[in-house]
VOGU-3710 file (C-alpha; in Angstrom, 3 decimals, decimal comma):
1> mtreiydeiv> -7,380/9,859/2,785  -6,007/9,355/6,267  -2,598/10,986/6,661  -1,465/8,340/9,143  -2,145/5,536/6,661  -0,568/7,484/3,796  2,605/8,098/5,830  2,885/4,450/6,913  2,365/3,050/3,395  4,919/5,455/1,935
11> sllekrgpvq> 7,336/4,551/4,731  6,943/0,830/4,012  7,652/1,478/0,332  10,617/3,756/1,080  12,286/0,861/2,904  12,583/-0,638/-0,589  13,722/2,531/-2,353  12,635/6,086/-3,101  8,963/6,576/-3,913  8,348/8,372/-7,204
21> gnsdqeicny> 6,285/11,543/-7,113  6,613/15,173/-6,116  3,185/15,635/-4,546  0,755/13,583/-2,489  -1,433/13,153/-5,586  1,444/11,867/-7,725  2,477/9,470/-4,968  -1,116/8,231/-4,557  -1,213/7,484/-8,298  2,205/5,771/-8,224
31> ryldaghvds> 1,882/2,239/-9,611  4,645/0,770/-7,481  4,177/-2,811/-8,731  4,340/-1,801/-12,401  7,449/0,265/-11,633  9,135/-2,754/-10,002  9,355/-0,971/-6,651  8,077/-4,152/-4,990  8,872/-7,252/-6,999  7,306/-10,691/-6,933
41> lnimqfilei> 9,849/-11,904/-4,375  9,079/-9,080/-1,939  5,321/-8,753/-2,362  4,447/-11,259/0,371  6,699/-9,471/2,864  5,132/-6,146/1,884  1,612/-7,553/2,376  2,565/-8,960/5,787  4,025/-5,605/6,821  0,810/-3,815/5,839
51> eecfgillsa> -1,309/-6,349/7,741  0,868/-6,120/10,847  1,131/-2,338/10,775  -2,629/-1,792/10,540  -3,974/-4,907/12,273  -5,884/-6,084/9,206  -5,976/-9,104/6,922  -5,813/-8,691/3,161  -7,473/-11,353/1,057  -6,101/-12,713/-2,195
61> edtqsdefrt> -8,883/-10,752/-3,906  -7,627/-7,550/-2,244  -4,014/-8,053/-3,235  -4,815/-9,101/-6,799  -7,107/-6,143/-7,447  -6,137/-3,204/-9,616  -6,720/-0,999/-6,575  -3,795/-2,670/-4,778  -1,423/-1,606/-7,576  -1,314/2,068/-6,498
71> vggiialver> -0,388/3,771/-3,239  -3,786/5,461/-3,119  -5,489/2,138/-3,718  -3,684/0,517/-0,799  -4,690/3,446/1,402  -8,343/2,989/0,398  -8,164/-0,764/1,078  -6,627/-0,222/4,510  -9,222/2,422/5,396  -12,082/0,069/4,444
81> krqlns> -10,579/-2,879/6,311  -10,070/-0,781/9,438  -13,657/0,472/9,303  -14,921/-3,105/9,059  -12,848/-4,066/12,100  -14,126/-1,229/14,284
//
């Protein structure tokens, strides 16, 4: 896990409220969508922020995957997308 990506994703989520978890592992497992941290009205803005922040494009398949539902999953997606772009 890249610390830079972790910090940015957590920061984007914290703009919407406190992130639940007391350790990096708990935060990585945090299912922010299930918890209502980002709701259906804000999800598109959140996706756009991720894309802009990391210079990537997320497909509908990416954002509808189970992986996208956790902080750690988003980090993994971003890492893969950045590797493909380099």
